[in-house]
Kinemage of the C-alpha trace (Angstrom):
@kinemage 1
@onewidth
@group {chain A} dominant
@subgroup {mainchain}
@vectorlist {calphas} color= white
{ca met a 1} P 66.883 -54.336 66.416
{ca thr a 2} L 65.421 -56.393 63.513
{ca ser a 3} L 62.671 -58.969 64.504
{ca ser a 4} L 62.343 -62.256 62.692
{ca leu a 5} L 59.013 -63.476 61.244
{ca ser a 6} L 58.611 -65.963 64.092
{ca asp a 7} L 58.672 -63.010 66.491
{ca val a 8} L 55.793 -61.064 64.700
{ca gln a 9} L 52.624 -61.881 66.545
{ca ser a 10} L 49.488 -62.013 64.406
{ca pro a 11} L 46.695 -59.976 65.722
{ca phe a 12} L 44.302 -63.033 65.236
{ca pro a 13} L 44.376 -66.145 67.255
{ca glu a 14} L 45.486 -69.269 65.212
{ca pro a 15} L 42.820 -71.745 64.801
{ca thr a 16} L 43.339 -75.317 65.809
{ca thr a 17} L 43.902 -77.579 62.799
{ca asp a 18} L 40.625 -79.430 63.513
{ca glu a 19} L 38.769 -76.073 63.588
{ca ala a 20} L 40.285 -74.967 60.415
{ca met a 21} L 39.784 -78.256 58.582
{ca ser a 22} L 36.145 -78.478 59.614
{ca gly a 23} L 35.317 -75.109 58.052
{ca leu a 24} L 37.260 -75.947 54.836
{ca thr a 25} L 35.701 -79.514 54.597
{ca ala a 26} L 32.194 -77.864 55.149
{ca ala a 27} L 32.850 -75.546 52.126
{ca phe a 28} L 33.793 -78.374 49.686
{ca asp a 29} L 31.202 -80.870 51.021
{ca pro a 30} L 29.327 -82.774 48.365
{ca gly a 31} L 26.246 -83.047 50.158
{ca arg a 32} L 26.075 -79.328 50.900
{ca phe a 33} L 26.569 -78.751 47.124
{ca his a 34} L 23.657 -80.913 46.310
{ca asp a 35} L 21.340 -79.124 48.796
{ca asp a 36} L 22.597 -75.747 47.313
{ca ala a 37} L 22.300 -76.791 43.748
{ca met a 38} L 18.682 -77.795 44.079
{ca asp a 39} L 17.700 -74.742 45.689
{ca ile a 40} L 19.254 -72.590 43.127
{ca val a 41} L 17.891 -74.814 40.320
{ca asn a 42} L 14.429 -74.413 41.729
{ca arg a 43} L 14.861 -70.480 41.826
{ca leu a 44} L 16.121 -70.710 38.138
{ca thr a 45} L 13.095 -72.793 37.050
{ca ala a 46} L 10.676 -70.044 38.479
{ca tyr a 47} L 12.993 -67.312 36.654
{ca leu a 48} L 12.608 -69.350 33.234
{ca gly a 49} L 8.922 -69.790 33.943
{ca asp a 50} L 8.191 -66.195 34.123
{ca arg a 51} L 6.735 -65.148 30.878
{ca ser a 52} L 5.655 -61.510 32.007
{ca val a 53} L 6.657 -58.560 29.931
{ca arg a 54} L 9.438 -56.936 31.635
{ca gly a 55} L 12.382 -54.854 30.944
{ca leu a 56} L 15.434 -53.621 32.752
{ca asp a 57} L 15.034 -52.512 36.415
{ca leu a 58} L 18.010 -50.084 36.487
{ca ile a 59} L 19.024 -49.507 40.232
{ca asp a 60} L 21.190 -46.581 41.439
{ca pro a 61} L 24.591 -48.181 41.855
{ca ala a 62} L 24.998 -46.744 45.328
{ca val a 63} L 21.853 -48.673 46.489
{ca leu a 64} L 22.788 -51.788 44.846
{ca leu a 65} L 26.379 -51.473 46.487
{ca lys a 66} L 24.883 -51.142 49.858
{ca ala a 67} L 22.755 -54.073 49.334
{ca ala a 68} L 25.319 -56.285 48.025
{ca arg a 69} L 27.591 -55.269 50.682
{ca gly a 70} L 25.126 -56.229 53.422
{ca leu a 71} L 25.013 -59.842 51.880
{ca met a 72} L 28.998 -60.001 52.837
{ca thr a 73} L 29.775 -62.069 55.885
{ca pro a 74} L 31.312 -59.993 58.658
{ca glu a 75} L 33.498 -62.887 59.640
{ca arg a 76} L 37.217 -62.395 59.284
{ca gln a 77} L 39.126 -64.790 61.409
{ca his a 78} L 37.324 -68.108 60.720
{ca val a 79} L 35.653 -69.904 57.799
{ca ala a 80} L 32.050 -68.590 58.125
{ca asp a 81} L 29.150 -71.114 59.028
{ca phe a 82} L 27.258 -71.783 55.756
{ca asp a 83} L 24.006 -69.536 55.509
{ca pro a 84} L 21.491 -70.849 52.945
{ca asp a 85} L 19.404 -67.612 53.338
{ca arg a 86} L 22.537 -65.549 52.466
{ca val a 87} L 23.006 -67.589 49.097
{ca asn a 88} L 19.343 -67.372 48.301
{ca gln a 89} L 19.367 -63.565 48.646
{ca ile a 90} L 22.611 -63.399 46.441
{ca val a 91} L 20.982 -65.495 43.756
{ca asn a 92} L 17.745 -63.492 43.915
{ca leu a 93} L 19.606 -60.144 43.892
{ca tyr a 94} L 21.734 -61.558 40.747
{ca ala a 95} L 18.562 -62.545 38.768
{ca glu a 96} L 16.464 -59.434 39.583
{ca thr a 97} L 19.007 -57.002 38.802
{ca gly a 98} L 20.083 -58.519 35.425
{ca ile a 99} L 18.500 -57.925 31.981
{ca pro a 100} L 15.615 -60.420 31.839
{ca val a 101} L 16.832 -62.078 28.503
{ca his a 102} L 14.059 -64.567 28.548
{ca ser a 103} L 11.098 -61.883 28.748
{ca pro a 104} L 9.241 -60.968 25.795
{ca gly a 105} L 9.961 -57.265 26.828
{ca tyr a 106} L 13.780 -58.027 26.096
{ca met a 107} L 14.554 -56.665 22.742
{ca gly a 108} L 17.780 -54.509 23.425
{ca arg a 109} L 21.053 -56.400 22.952
{ca gln a 110} L 22.409 -59.307 20.797
{ca phe a 111} L 23.206 -61.625 23.585
{ca ser a 112} L 20.402 -64.159 24.149
{ca gly a 113} L 18.446 -66.171 26.708
{ca val a 114} L 20.388 -69.430 26.604
{ca val a 115} L 18.971 -72.909 25.866
{ca pro a 116} L 18.443 -74.055 29.323
{ca leu a 117} L 20.560 -77.316 28.816
{ca ala a 118} L 23.372 -74.996 27.895
{ca gly a 119} L 23.400 -73.430 31.335
{ca leu a 120} L 23.446 -76.861 33.118
{ca ile a 121} L 26.336 -77.870 30.932
{ca asp a 122} L 28.096 -74.404 32.058
{ca leu a 123} L 27.394 -75.325 35.575
{ca val a 124} L 29.188 -78.701 35.014
{ca ser a 125} L 32.294 -76.888 33.349
{ca ser a 126} L 32.514 -74.680 36.360
{ca val a 127} L 32.601 -77.812 38.944
{ca val a 128} L 34.778 -80.034 36.799
{ca asn a 129} L 37.062 -77.001 35.883
{ca gln a 130} L 38.929 -78.311 32.838
{ca pro a 131} L 40.864 -75.368 31.185
{ca ser a 132} L 40.636 -76.277 27.529
{ca ser a 133} L 43.868 -74.845 25.813
{ca phe a 134} L 45.599 -78.102 26.133
{ca tyr a 135} L 44.369 -81.751 25.472
{ca glu a 136} L 45.754 -83.155 28.822
{ca ala a 137} L 43.846 -80.361 30.907
{ca gly a 138} L 40.399 -80.957 28.882
{ca gln a 139} L 40.226 -83.866 26.970
{ca leu a 140} L 36.525 -83.846 25.928
{ca pro a 141} L 36.405 -80.051 25.235
{ca asn a 142} L 39.115 -80.270 22.741
{ca val a 143} L 37.366 -83.334 21.127
{ca ala a 144} L 34.160 -81.410 21.139
{ca glu a 145} L 35.929 -78.421 19.553
{ca arg a 146} L 37.126 -80.490 16.764
{ca leu a 147} L 33.734 -82.050 16.230
{ca met a 148} L 31.833 -78.701 16.277
{ca ala a 149} L 34.478 -77.345 13.823
{ca asp a 150} L 33.500 -80.320 11.423
{ca glu a 151} L 29.720 -79.705 12.025
{ca leu a 152} L 29.740 -75.949 11.326
{ca asn a 153} L 32.214 -75.954 8.513
{ca arg a 154} L 29.684 -77.931 6.509
{ca phe a 155} L 27.789 -74.770 6.233
{ca ile a 156} L 30.979 -72.651 5.448
{ca gly a 157} L 32.383 -74.742 2.747
{ca trp a 158} L 36.029 -74.955 3.251
{ca asp a 159} L 38.312 -77.804 2.469
{ca arg a 160} L 37.732 -80.198 5.651
{ca asp a 161} L 41.426 -81.202 5.666
{ca arg a 162} L 42.948 -77.722 5.347
{ca phe a 163} L 40.614 -75.470 7.552
{ca ala a 164} L 40.884 -74.818 11.409
{ca met a 165} L 38.753 -73.529 14.167
{ca val a 166} L 39.539 -72.369 17.679
{ca thr a 167} L 37.229 -71.034 20.406
{ca thr a 168} L 37.910 -67.738 22.173
{ca ser a 169} L 36.435 -65.458 24.717
{ca gly a 170} L 34.412 -63.048 22.514
{ca gly a 171} L 34.150 -61.604 19.143
{ca ser a 172} L 36.518 -58.754 20.106
{ca leu a 173} L 39.356 -61.131 20.837
{ca ala a 174} L 38.600 -63.412 17.702
{ca asn a 175} L 38.831 -60.262 15.527
{ca leu a 176} L 42.180 -59.132 17.090
{ca thr a 177} L 43.664 -62.811 16.647
{ca ala a 178} L 42.562 -62.957 12.945
{ca leu a 179} L 44.122 -59.411 12.494
{ca leu a 180} L 47.334 -60.740 14.001
{ca ala a 181} L 47.507 -63.764 11.804
{ca ala a 182} L 46.697 -61.714 8.711
{ca arg a 183} L 49.504 -59.084 9.676
{ca asn a 184} L 51.999 -61.738 10.309
{ca arg a 185} L 51.394 -63.436 6.933
{ca ala a 186} L 51.885 -59.990 5.216
{ca phe a 187} L 54.751 -58.666 7.368
{ca pro a 188} L 56.511 -62.004 8.748
{ca gln a 189} L 59.208 -60.085 10.119
{ca ile a 190} L 57.020 -57.813 12.432
{ca trp a 191} L 56.586 -60.209 15.297
{ca thr a 192} L 60.422 -60.348 16.078
{ca arg a 193} L 61.701 -57.013 14.676
{ca gly a 194} L 58.799 -54.764 15.182
{ca ala a 195} L 57.041 -52.450 12.607
{ca gly a 196} L 60.212 -50.387 11.988
{ca asp a 197} L 61.381 -52.447 8.824
{ca thr a 198} L 58.007 -52.662 7.171
{ca pro a 199} L 57.831 -50.982 3.520
{ca gly a 200} L 55.142 -48.518 4.443
{ca pro a 201} L 52.636 -48.410 7.334
{ca pro a 202} L 50.487 -51.477 7.696
{ca ala a 203} L 46.771 -50.611 7.081
{ca ile a 204} L 43.444 -52.338 7.309
{ca ala a 205} L 40.309 -51.693 5.290
{ca ile a 206} L 36.951 -51.716 7.108
{ca ser a 207} L 33.447 -50.390 6.473
{ca glu a 208} L 32.235 -47.147 7.907
{ca asp a 209} L 30.011 -49.318 9.905
{ca ala a 210} L 32.336 -51.917 11.274
{ca his a 211} L 32.174 -52.765 14.958
{ca tyr a 212} L 34.345 -50.869 17.514
{ca ser a 213} L 36.289 -54.012 18.311
{ca val a 214} L 37.851 -53.805 14.759
{ca thr a 215} L 39.181 -50.494 15.286
{ca arg a 216} L 40.171 -51.330 18.847
{ca ala a 217} L 42.277 -54.253 17.479
{ca ala a 218} L 43.814 -51.897 14.993
{ca gly a 219} L 44.959 -49.743 17.853
{ca val a 220} L 46.243 -52.690 19.787
{ca leu a 221} L 48.201 -53.774 16.719
{ca gly a 222} L 49.854 -50.249 16.568
{ca ile a 223} L 47.939 -49.351 13.488
{ca gly a 224} L 46.891 -45.675 14.018
{ca glu a 225} L 43.458 -44.072 13.091
{ca arg a 226} L 45.263 -42.670 9.992
{ca gln a 227} L 46.286 -46.317 8.758
{ca ile a 228} L 42.652 -47.499 9.063
{ca ile a 229} L 41.105 -47.051 5.327
{ca arg a 230} L 37.489 -46.591 5.768
{ca leu a 231} L 35.320 -48.008 2.949
{ca pro a 232} L 32.170 -46.204 1.768
{ca ala a 233} L 28.819 -48.024 2.772
{ca asp a 234} L 25.294 -47.528 1.510
{ca arg a 235} L 22.501 -46.267 3.579
{ca thr a 236} L 21.736 -49.636 4.907
{ca gly a 237} L 25.408 -50.160 6.137
{ca arg a 238} L 26.733 -52.361 3.395
{ca ile a 239} L 30.138 -51.926 2.022
{ca arg a 240} L 29.922 -50.497 -1.823
{ca pro a 241} L 32.570 -52.577 -3.668
{ca asp a 242} L 32.304 -50.182 -6.651
{ca leu a 243} L 33.400 -47.350 -4.568
{ca ala a 244} L 35.815 -49.322 -2.175
{ca glu a 245} L 38.360 -50.072 -5.212
{ca pro a 246} L 39.312 -46.352 -5.772
{ca val a 247} L 39.602 -45.877 -2.104
{ca leu a 248} L 42.044 -48.570 -1.782
{ca glu a 249} L 44.068 -47.556 -4.651
{ca glu a 250} L 44.097 -43.822 -3.061
{ca ala a 251} L 45.428 -45.364 0.259
{ca arg a 252} L 48.388 -47.173 -1.638
{ca glu a 253} L 49.310 -44.092 -3.294
{ca arg a 254} L 49.636 -42.473 0.135
{ca gly a 255} L 52.240 -45.161 0.869
{ca leu a 256} L 49.870 -47.192 3.033
{ca arg a 257} L 50.229 -51.021 2.819
{ca pro a 258} L 46.924 -52.727 3.458
{ca phe a 259} L 47.056 -56.106 4.439
{ca cys a 260} L 43.631 -57.026 5.447
{ca leu a 261} L 39.950 -56.257 4.460
{ca val a 262} L 37.298 -56.611 7.273
{ca ala a 263} L 33.682 -57.342 5.968
{ca ser a 264} L 30.622 -57.790 8.323
{ca ala a 265} L 27.951 -60.336 8.144
{ca gly a 266} L 25.476 -58.708 10.442
{ca thr a 267} L 26.635 -55.219 11.532
{ca thr a 268} L 25.898 -54.359 14.985
{ca ser a 269} L 23.933 -51.126 14.253
{ca met a 270} L 21.395 -52.560 11.485
{ca gly a 271} L 22.307 -55.882 10.828
{ca ala a 272} L 23.624 -55.567 7.379
{ca phe a 273} L 25.517 -58.077 5.437
{ca asp a 274} L 28.271 -57.023 3.229
{ca pro a 275} L 28.440 -58.501 -0.411
{ca leu a 276} L 30.955 -61.092 0.314
{ca glu a 277} L 31.450 -62.548 -3.142
{ca glu a 278} L 32.158 -58.946 -4.539
{ca leu a 279} L 34.439 -58.216 -1.711
{ca ala a 280} L 36.324 -61.302 -2.018
{ca asp a 281} L 37.139 -60.523 -5.506
{ca leu a 282} L 38.402 -56.991 -4.361
{ca ala a 283} L 40.531 -58.741 -1.704
{ca arg a 284} L 42.066 -61.016 -4.309
{ca arg a 285} L 42.893 -58.221 -6.756
{ca his a 286} L 44.540 -56.302 -4.102
{ca glu a 287} L 46.259 -59.395 -2.207
{ca leu a 288} L 44.249 -58.747 1.018
{ca trp a 289} L 43.322 -61.106 3.440
{ca leu a 290} L 39.420 -61.296 3.894
{ca his a 291} L 38.385 -61.433 7.257
{ca val a 292} L 34.482 -61.447 7.885
{ca asp a 293} L 33.079 -60.383 11.289
{ca gly a 294} L 30.255 -62.683 11.525
{ca ala a 295} L 29.864 -62.389 15.338
{ca his a 296} L 26.149 -61.797 14.909
{ca gly a 297} L 25.211 -63.077 11.536
{ca ala a 298} L 27.197 -66.164 10.776
{ca ser a 299} L 24.535 -68.219 12.571
{ca leu a 300} L 22.116 -67.609 9.754
{ca leu a 301} L 24.353 -70.254 7.710
{ca leu a 302} L 22.230 -72.759 9.732
{ca ser a 303} L 18.926 -71.599 8.093
{ca asp a 304} L 17.856 -72.775 4.570
{ca arg a 305} L 15.789 -69.462 4.314
{ca his a 306} L 18.646 -67.150 5.243
{ca arg a 307} L 21.991 -68.873 4.260
{ca asp a 308} L 22.085 -66.870 1.060
{ca lys a 309} L 22.819 -63.632 3.129
{ca leu a 310} L 26.308 -65.208 3.452
{ca arg a 311} L 26.900 -66.085 -0.075
{ca gly a 312} L 30.695 -65.941 -0.792
{ca ile a 313} L 31.773 -66.862 2.669
{ca glu a 314} L 33.669 -69.923 1.436
{ca his a 315} L 36.153 -67.284 -0.193
{ca ala a 316} L 37.193 -65.657 3.056
{ca asp a 317} L 40.325 -66.266 4.896
{ca ser a 318} L 38.868 -66.171 8.430
{ca leu a 319} L 35.452 -65.825 10.241
{ca thr a 320} L 34.561 -64.669 13.684
{ca trp a 321} L 31.149 -66.500 14.970
{ca asp a 322} L 29.622 -65.901 18.234
{ca ala a 323} L 27.775 -68.750 19.634
{ca his a 324} L 26.679 -66.496 22.435
{ca lys a 325} L 24.560 -64.331 20.189
{ca met a 326} L 22.537 -66.381 17.492
{ca leu a 327} L 23.275 -69.818 18.801
{ca phe a 328} L 21.757 -68.953 22.208
{ca met a 329} L 24.819 -70.096 24.406
{ca pro a 330} L 26.189 -68.803 27.661
{ca ala a 331} L 28.806 -65.877 27.111
{ca pro a 332} L 31.495 -65.634 26.076
{ca cys a 333} L 31.642 -68.394 23.516
{ca thr a 334} L 33.166 -67.286 20.141
{ca leu a 335} L 34.466 -69.507 17.200
{ca leu a 336} L 37.325 -68.279 15.095
{ca phe a 337} L 37.475 -70.059 11.836
{ca tyr a 338} L 40.609 -70.145 9.266
{ca arg a 339} L 40.430 -71.373 5.741
{ca asp a 340} L 43.975 -72.359 5.901
{ca lys a 341} L 44.949 -74.158 9.371
{ca thr a 342} L 48.750 -72.977 8.694
{ca ala a 343} L 47.479 -69.256 9.149
{ca ala a 344} L 46.114 -70.074 12.637
{ca his a 345} L 49.582 -70.785 13.751
{ca gly a 346} L 50.724 -67.418 12.416
{ca ala a 347} L 48.982 -65.411 15.013
{ca phe a 348} L 51.318 -66.114 17.770
{ca lys a 349} L 54.898 -67.046 17.146
{ca gln a 350} L 56.045 -68.388 20.580
{ca arg a 351} L 57.647 -71.194 22.504
{ca ala a 352} L 57.208 -71.779 26.270
{ca ser a 353} L 58.823 -75.078 27.582
{ca tyr a 354} L 56.335 -75.141 30.376
{ca val a 355} L 53.235 -75.457 28.179
{ca phe a 356} L 54.428 -76.296 24.623
{ca asp a 357} L 55.783 -79.718 23.956
{ca glu a 358} L 58.999 -80.120 22.119
{ca glu a 359} L 58.027 -83.385 20.447
{ca pro a 360} L 54.208 -83.217 19.143
{ca asp a 361} L 52.181 -86.362 19.636
{ca ile a 362} L 48.704 -87.344 19.196
{ca tyr a 363} L 47.530 -85.554 22.327
{ca ser a 364} L 49.255 -82.026 21.663
{ca ala a 365} L 47.780 -82.199 18.176
{ca tyr a 366} L 44.528 -81.048 19.793
{ca asp a 367} L 46.171 -78.300 21.788
{ca ser a 368} L 44.917 -74.793 21.041
{ca ala a 369} L 47.043 -72.665 23.059
{ca asp a 370} L 49.381 -71.826 20.403
{ca lys a 371} L 46.560 -70.529 18.038
{ca asn a 372} L 44.592 -68.595 20.637
{ca phe a 373} L 45.307 -65.534 23.115
{ca glu a 374} L 44.339 -67.276 26.329
{ca cys a 375} L 46.245 -69.807 28.087
{ca thr a 376} L 43.705 -70.692 30.703
{ca lys a 377} L 40.505 -70.829 28.710
{ca arg a 378} L 37.140 -71.937 29.666
{ca pro a 379} L 35.681 -75.104 27.772
{ca met a 380} L 33.015 -72.789 26.204
{ca ile a 381} L 32.471 -75.300 23.562
{ca met a 382} L 30.919 -77.677 25.924
{ca pro a 383} L 27.326 -76.287 26.105
{ca leu a 384} L 27.114 -75.696 22.326
{ca trp a 385} L 28.414 -79.278 21.610
{ca thr a 386} L 26.080 -80.721 24.150
{ca val a 387} L 22.981 -79.015 22.862
{ca trp a 388} L 23.937 -79.718 19.123
{ca ser a 389} L 24.449 -83.330 20.127
{ca val a 390} L 21.041 -83.583 22.008
{ca tyr a 391} L 18.908 -81.577 19.695
{ca gly a 392} L 20.644 -81.136 16.423
{ca gln a 393} L 20.752 -78.381 13.842
{ca ala a 394} L 16.987 -78.048 13.662
{ca leu a 395} L 16.846 -76.353 17.111
{ca phe a 396} L 18.949 -73.428 16.014
{ca ala a 397} L 17.538 -73.154 12.502
{ca gln a 398} L 14.066 -72.955 13.674
{ca lys a 399} L 14.776 -70.274 16.415
{ca ile a 400} L 16.783 -68.293 13.738
{ca asp a 401} L 13.759 -68.294 11.229
{ca arg a 402} L 11.457 -67.305 13.935
{ca leu a 403} L 13.493 -64.480 15.335
{ca cys a 404} L 13.818 -63.152 11.620
{ca glu a 405} L 10.247 -63.474 10.839
{ca met a 406} L 9.039 -61.596 13.890
{ca thr a 407} L 11.454 -58.892 12.908
{ca arg a 408} L 9.911 -58.608 9.508
{ca gln a 409} L 6.372 -58.479 11.291
{ca ala a 410} L 7.802 -55.573 13.398
{ca his a 411} L 8.903 -53.912 10.145
{ca arg a 412} L 5.394 -54.297 8.674
{ca met a 413} L 3.685 -53.021 11.741
{ca ile a 414} L 5.850 -50.151 12.303
{ca ser a 415} L 5.839 -49.195 8.502
{ca ala a 416} L 2.018 -49.081 8.787
{ca glu a 417} L 2.015 -46.650 11.522
{ca pro a 418} L 1.877 -42.941 9.887
{ca asp a 419} L 3.952 -41.483 12.853
{ca phe a 420} L 6.747 -43.863 12.796
{ca ala a 421} L 9.387 -44.249 10.089
{ca val a 422} L 11.625 -47.218 9.709
{ca ala a 423} L 15.495 -46.658 8.794
{ca his a 424} L 15.882 -49.785 6.628
{ca glu a 425} L 14.416 -53.131 5.727
{ca pro a 426} L 15.697 -55.876 8.232
{ca glu a 427} L 18.303 -58.635 6.878
{ca ser a 428} L 18.155 -60.555 10.082
{ca asn a 429} L 16.624 -59.808 13.527
{ca ile a 430} L 17.791 -56.171 14.059
{ca leu a 431} L 15.269 -53.315 13.052
{ca cys a 432} L 15.945 -49.512 13.512
{ca phe a 433} L 13.007 -46.927 13.378
{ca arg a 434} L 12.129 -43.529 14.655
{ca tyr a 435} L 9.088 -41.913 16.122
{ca leu a 436} L 8.436 -39.109 13.868
{ca pro a 437} L 5.075 -37.518 14.277
{ca asp a 438} L 3.584 -35.106 11.687
{ca gly a 439} L 5.008 -31.672 12.037
{ca met a 440} L 8.049 -32.951 13.857
{ca asp a 441} L 10.927 -30.477 14.011
{ca pro a 442} L 13.566 -32.571 12.152
{ca ala a 443} L 16.207 -30.807 14.427
{ca ala a 444} L 14.460 -32.078 17.528
{ca ala a 445} L 14.326 -35.751 16.211
{ca his a 446} L 17.658 -36.931 17.742
{ca arg a 447} L 16.882 -35.938 21.163
{ca leu a 448} L 13.358 -37.374 21.022
{ca gln a 449} L 14.579 -40.836 20.195
{ca leu a 450} L 16.849 -40.703 23.103
{ca glu a 451} L 14.355 -39.495 25.486
{ca ile a 452} L 11.841 -42.154 24.554
{ca arg a 453} L 14.590 -44.912 24.739
{ca asn a 454} L 15.561 -43.601 28.288
{ca arg a 455} L 11.984 -43.425 29.483
{ca ile a 456} L 11.116 -46.861 28.260
{ca arg a 457} L 14.314 -48.283 30.011
{ca gly a 458} L 13.152 -46.561 33.274
{ca gly a 459} L 9.642 -47.873 32.855
{ca gly a 460} L 10.685 -51.528 33.358
{ca arg a 461} L 8.361 -53.092 30.739
{ca phe a 462} L 10.538 -53.080 27.819
{ca phe a 463} L 14.122 -52.914 27.141
{ca ile a 464} L 15.272 -51.699 23.683
{ca ser a 465} L 18.503 -50.004 22.464
{ca lys a 466} L 19.409 -46.983 20.395
{ca val a 467} L 21.824 -46.298 17.472
{ca asp a 468} L 23.105 -43.266 15.631
{ca ile a 469} L 22.211 -43.522 11.902
{ca his a 470} L 23.536 -40.996 9.702
{ca gly a 471} L 24.113 -38.780 12.721
{ca val a 472} L 20.514 -38.958 13.923
{ca ala a 473} L 19.433 -41.425 17.006
{ca ala a 474} L 17.215 -44.234 15.956
{ca leu a 475} L 15.221 -46.751 18.308
{ca arg a 476} L 16.529 -50.183 17.840
{ca val a 477} L 15.123 -53.672 18.681
{ca val a 478} L 16.864 -57.119 18.508
{ca val a 479} L 14.549 -59.811 18.402
{ca met a 480} L 16.346 -62.552 20.239
{ca asn a 481} L 13.244 -64.271 22.115
{ca his a 482} L 11.225 -66.719 20.070
{ca leu a 483} L 8.247 -65.919 22.566
{ca ile a 484} L 7.904 -62.597 21.251
{ca glu a 485} L 4.483 -62.309 19.601
{ca ala a 486} L 2.728 -59.515 17.462
{ca asp a 487} L 0.887 -58.460 20.588
{ca his a 488} L 4.114 -57.731 22.353
{ca leu a 489} L 5.435 -55.660 19.322
{ca ala a 490} L 1.863 -53.674 19.207
{ca met a 491} L 2.519 -52.942 23.187
{ca leu a 492} L 5.978 -51.699 22.341
{ca ile a 493} L 4.674 -49.442 19.498
{ca ala a 494} L 1.838 -48.182 21.799
{ca glu a 495} L 4.190 -47.280 24.634
{ca ile a 496} L 6.716 -45.467 22.497
{ca arg a 497} L 3.925 -43.415 21.021
{ca asp a 498} L 2.481 -42.611 24.551
{ca ile a 499} L 6.076 -41.621 25.743
{ca gly a 500} L 6.693 -39.623 22.405
{ca gln a 501} L 3.463 -37.727 22.897
{ca gln a 502} L 4.118 -37.044 26.623
{ca val a 503} L 7.969 -35.758 25.762
{ca leu a 504} L 6.525 -33.500 23.190
{ca arg a 505} L 4.067 -31.945 25.509
{ca glu a 506} L 6.485 -31.481 28.158
{ca ser a 507} L 8.750 -29.744 25.556
{ca ala a 508} L 5.805 -27.584 24.349
{ca thr a 509} L 5.068 -26.598 27.889
{ca ala a 510} L 8.594 -25.686 28.770
{ca arg a 511} L 8.931 -23.640 25.698
{ca his a 512} L 5.647 -21.758 26.474
{ca asp a 513} L 6.652 -21.230 30.097
{ca gln a 514} L 10.070 -19.833 28.804
{ca arg a 515} L 8.403 -17.575 26.461
{ca asn a 516} L 5.996 -16.067 29.049
{ca gly a 517} L 9.027 -15.833 31.559
{ca ser a 518} L 11.153 -13.738 28.970
{ca his a 519} L 8.021 -11.368 28.225
{ca ser a 520} L 7.454 -10.571 31.946
């Protein structure tokens, strides 16, 4: 016999309407929010004020899982009573287990400690919750996006009446979107009929040192590894235009149809800037879309001292620019620029009656959903626009100049150490180097750098990263904190040397014990 839904008894007693509403009302209570917010702001103020040199405290995931589970309410039937101590413990655990991006010991990654005002505006965005792909849902964010586009385009140099900008969630998504626009321009039939009708396999040309998101985007687009044309780079990771031309010609002879050349403005590994003017000429000769992945380095456009590293950017067709890197905003916040705004509409050729207006008006002219992947999109432009509105360009330029200068200082200091070897001269705020004491076996250099990096990370004072350069690991610092001084760099150098010497002694002892064991 089949029971109706009304016959099924819930294992939990139904709360009364008053009980249910009291818990629900309390969770949304503005007064409760005020008290919670003040407690959290006070905790974050202390966090920002901690200038100690500290790195990453890497915790066993099982230990953290147990601690986090212990902070979850056991209540299952009713809305649990608010527990301020539980909230404080969650905030403390969140802050203490994260990378301390505001510490002078943090030199490991390309995301930044944010301008504090940007964090406050991000809180406002979370509370007012205005998804910004459509003007009617996020009026000010869409206007702010247009304003920031105009402000930043002054440094790019495109025709203000023809260019376009959209925000998107990260450089990887921006690169994918730009490649979609480039592919659809070169193969307009591919969106509806697929790649079967293309006259030869579509291909993209990239640097040997391109970010992995570019090759990932190629995979998403159905461009296999064999259709990725790898352009030769010099020892610093910059594309060699003189060697790139014959590689492109050879690819065409193999039947490939390259449609886009991707250049880098600040590679992830060494911060190298490709020669954009020469690559723009190359792209024109081969009728290629020139996309510049400037996720890290495009921000140097704001600096009078460093803008020349992007000479030729005005000739690009599109540009990826991460504000959560060298514009010091909360992640993610990426700006995708197009030289020709009609190309921005070419990435996605869709209509949907529930979101796209059949008759455009003054409001829908500010919509961006037809130009970016996301339908529901955070108003990520608001922290950047607010900080720019309050402080102006100089805040960003001064911090960028400071970071680049301290990286050059690190280069000078490390170059002067006889047991260290720098891998390149820094073009921005990224520097790679190795600890190589006299008599070091070259075959052991790779493992030594890896062990040094891992022990530094476990030590808790500094956080640095590593990268393989020409097959050999190198230590890598990314100077993102303007509070870093020469003394901090000297401390890091000393710690690397101490750890390196310790590793070598342990290795020598192990070899000695192994020999003695084999002799016995």
